[in-house]
N, C-alpha and C positions, 0 to 999 in steps of 0.2 A: 439796410436790406442787403441780403447776400447777392453778390454779383454772379449769377448763374453762368454767364459766358466765361468769366474768369475761372470758375470751378471746372467747367468742361475743358478749358484749355489746359489747366493744371493736370487734370486727370489724363488727358491725351499725352501730355509731355511725360508724365510718370510712366505710362504704358510704353511709350516710344523708347524710354531710357532703360527699359528692362534688358538685362544681360542674358541673351539667348546663346552666347558663345559656347562652343563645345570645349570642355576642359582638355588641355593637352595631355593630362595624365590618364585620361580614360583609355582603357585597354580595348583596342580593336573596334572602333566605333563605326564600322561600315562592313558591308559584305558584297562580294562579287557573285554570290549564288543567285541564280535567276528566280523570279517569282514562281515559275512552273516547278522548279526543283524544290523550292521551299514548300510549296503546296503539297507536293508528293511526300516530302518528309513529314509534314503535318498530318496527312491522312494515314501514313504508316504509324505515326504515334497514336492516332485514334485507335488503330487496330490492336494496340498492346493491352487494352483493358476491355473486359466484357461488360455489357449493360443488361440488367434484368428488366425486360419490358413490362413486367407485371407491376412493379412498384418503383421503377426508376433508379434502383440502387446500382452502383458501379463497383466492380471488383476491387476489394481492398480499401474502399474509401468510406468515410462517414457520410451521413445523410445530407448535411449541408454541402459537403464537398462534392458529392455526386451531382448536385445541381450545377456546380461550377464546371464540372467536366462536360455536362450536356450543353452548358452555355457556350463553351469553346467550340463544340461540334457545330452548333447552329451558326455561330459567328464565322467559322471557316466556310460554310456553305454561302453565307451572306456575302463575304468578302470576295469569294471566287465566282459567284453567280451560279453555283451548282446546287443540286439537291441530293448529293451523295449520302448524306447522313439524315435525311428527312425522316425516313421511316423509323430509324432508331430513336431519334430525338422525340418525335411525336408520340410514338408508342410509350416511351419511358415517362414523358411528362403526363400523358393521360393516365397512365398507370399510377403514378405518384398521387395525382390529385384525386383519383378515385379511391385510393387506399387509405388516405388520411384526411380527417376533417380538421380544418383550422390548424394544421401542423406547422404552417409556414409563417410563424410570427416574425422570423428573421428575414424573410423575403428573398432568399437566394433562389428558391424555386419559381417565385413569381417573376423575378428578373430573367431567369432562364426561359420561362414561357414567353416573355416579351421578345427576347432575342429570337426565339423560334418563330414567333409571329412575324417579326421583321424579315426573317429569312424566307418564310414560306407562305405568308399571307393567310394563315389558317386562323379564322376568327375565333374558333374554340379555344385556341391558345391564348388569345388576347383576353377572353372571358376568364380564364384561369388567373391571369395577372390581375384583372380588375377585382375579382372576388377576394383575392388576398389583400389587395389595397384596401378594400372596404373593411375587412376584418381588422387589419393593423391600425386603421384610422381610429379605432376605439381606444388606442393606447398612445395617441398623439396629444400632447398638451396644447389646447387651443388658447387663444387670447382670453376667452371667457373663463377657462379653467385657471389660467394664471392670475386673473383678477380675483377670482373667488377663493383661491387657495385649495382647490379640490378638483378631483377628476372622478367620474362615476365608476371607473373600473379599478380604482385603488381605495384601500381602506384607511389611508392616512392623509394628513394635511400635506400639501405641497407648497414649496416656495415659489412665488410668482415671478421672482427675479433672483438672479445670482450674480454677485459682483456688479450690480447695477444694470444687468442686461436681462431682458425678458426670457423666461423659459418657454414661451410659446414656440411651437414647432419641434420641440424635442420629443423623441419617441422612446418609450420605456423599453428596457432590454427584455424583460420577461413578462408574460401576461398574467402571472399570479397576482392576486390583489394586494400582497404585502411586499412585493419587490420594488425597491425604491430607485434603482439605477436607471438613468437615462444615458444611452450610449451613442457614441458617434457612428458605430457601424450600423445599428438599427436606423438611426436618423439619416445617415448617408444613403443607405439602401432605399429608404422611403423617399428621400429627396430625388434620387435618380429615377426610381420607378414612377414617381408622380410626374416628373418632367417628361419622361418617355410617353406616359399615358396621355398627358396633355397634348403632346405633339401628335400622337397617333389619332386621338379622337377629336381634337379641337375644343375640348371641354375645359374651360378656364378653371374649373374647380380643382383639377389636378395640378395645374401650373401654380395656382395660388398656394396649394399645399407644399409644392416643391420650393417655392420662394421662402415660405416660413421656416422650413426645415434647413435649407441652406443658410439662412440668416442665423438660425440657432447655432450651427456649427461655427460660422464666422465670428459671431459675437460672444458666444459663451465658451466654446471649447476648442480654440486653437492657441498655439503658443506664439511667441513674438516673431518667429520665423514664418508663421502662417501655416504650419503643419498641424494636422488634427490631433488633438489629445483624445483620451479614451472615454472617460465617463464622468458624470456628475450625479451626486445623490440628490434627488428632487426633494427629499424631506428636510435637508439641512445645508445644502449647497457644498458639502465636502466633495472633493474630486479625487480621481485616481492619481497615482504617482506621476509626476511630471515626466518621468523617463518612459512611461508607457506610450510610446509613439510608434505606431505600426503601419506598415505599408498599406494594408487593406483599408484602414480608416481614411487615409488621405486619398487612396485610389477611388473609392466610391464618391468622396467629396468632389474630386476632379471630374468624375463622370457626370454627376448632376450639374455641376457648373457648366460643363461643356454644352449640355443640352439647353440650359437656360440662356447662355450667352449667344447661342445660335439665333435666337429670336429677340434678344434684349441685350444690346451692347453695353449696358451699364454693368454687366457681370464680367465683361471681357478682361478688364484690368486685374480683377481678383483672380480669375482663372489663370492668367499669365503668371502672376506672382506665385500662385500655388504650384504651378508646373515647374517653375525655376527652383523653388524651394525643395520640391519633391525629388528633383533630379540632381541638384547640385549642393544643397545645404542640409541633406537628411542624415540621420544617424544610422541608417540601415545599410550602408554600403561602405566599401573601402575607398581609398583615394583613387583606385583604378576604375571606379564607377560600378563595379560588380556588386550586386545585392548579396549581403551576407546573412540577413535575417532568416530565421527558420532553416538552419543548416544541419539539423540532426536527422540522418537517415533512419536511426533506430526508433525515433519517436514521432508519431503523427500528432500535430496540434494545429491551432489556428495560424500560428506564425508560418508553418510549413505549407498548410493547405490553401491559404488565402493570399500568399505574398504576390503571386502574379496578377491578382486583382488590380494592383497598381498599374501594371503594364496594360491591362484592358482599359482602365480609365484614361490613361495617357493616350491610348490609341483612339478613343472616342474624341478626345481633343484634337488629335492629329487629323482625323477624318473630317472634322467640322471647321478646320482652320487652314485649308489648303492655300488660301490667299496670303497667309503669313509664313513666308518661306523660312524665316529664322526660327520660329516656333516649331514648325514641322521638322526642320533639320535637327533640332535639339532632341525632339522626341524620337525620331528615327534613329539617331545615333545612340540614344540611351537603350532603346530596344535591341539594337544590334550588339551593343556591349554585352547585354545579358545573353542573347542567343549565341554569340560567339564563345562566351565562357561555357555555356552549356554544351555546345557542340564539340569544343576542343579540350576542355578541362574536366567537365563533370559528366561525361558520357562513357558508356561501355557498349561495345558491339557484342551481342550475344551469339551463341552458336547457331541459333535458329533464325538469324537475320534481323532480329529486333535491335533497336537502340534503347538502352536503359539509361535513365538520368538520375543523378544524385540530387538531393535537396541542397547539398553544399556546392553552390555554383562555382566557387573558386577551385573545386575539385578535391580529391580525385573522383573518378567514376565509380559506380556501385559494383558489387560482386554479384548482385541478383536484381531482379525486377522489384522495384519499390513503388507501390501504387501512388503514394503521395509525391514521390519524385517525378513520376510521369505527369501528375496533375499540375505540379508547380511549373513544369516546363511548357505545358500545352498552350497557355495564353500567350507566352512569349513568342513561340513559333507561329501561332495563328496571326498575331499582330505583325510579325515580321513579313508574313506573306503579303499583307496589304500595303505595308509601308515601303517595301523594296521593289 
């Protein structure tokens, strides 16, 4: 019989041995700028892009990306205890959900609605998030689906397990009945949203869903370092290229783990391991710690528009682990590395007093305002406001 006390001791020792040290090669891992000045800088950044209150669209950004801009606005208010952006965020979210039916398969908007609910206490925003969760749940592989080899929303047979691990908890990428891809980003978004909703409502249905999806990522779609891979084909278990390792996949995974670990310590060791891998062992940054993924100012794509989602996920872990000084110091240093690079290497002061940011964080700054450069910067600055 397994000695559970020994296992618990071993796991505790493994967690304690985790290396949270800040690499000496990291560029500028601290800031002397005050929280108030950082908050002012963040609100000034908010003012550089306009928001269409009728449908939630943000100047120069794609529709998924617009939701991430609004997420940062809501989180800035939440972290500072203000309501400065409430009207903008609330009107935009209500406009988006009124304009489109079941458009949010990828859950960026539902997550924005949850952040706004957390910031402002508006139950209508929580309802938006729940409605999306209910819709997306139709595309989640359940244990019964895995056992039967089929799911009602798809017209093909599915593999119940891949590489010896159950496909239960995986979320399909697209809602069309013939699309076979199960993606980490859709699954990570679902895991995080489910965990948040479980925490907000006390309904264990959401938490159970979060656990299943987090386990799918852990068991089926991470590499040996613990970083999230991209996708698995549910029809034949083929997977995306092993080099497809993106900040946003691991960022949403960390966010979901952070919420789960806050109420169930059995997730803590995995969370800590993933944070260390994301900040110290990842392929998306240079030896100086500055993120280099998505560095093209001329082209807007997921690498550019979603890369600061990693910083948002790390901040969620920071906020929920204030008793672990080593972990929070590592996350804070990593955030400051990115913000200091943005502020000193990748920014340009415009003639009208705005600060423009490049998507190439090692620099140089841009020659004009680039909407996706502003988007990539905002979560970094908003997180720095709370962490410093």
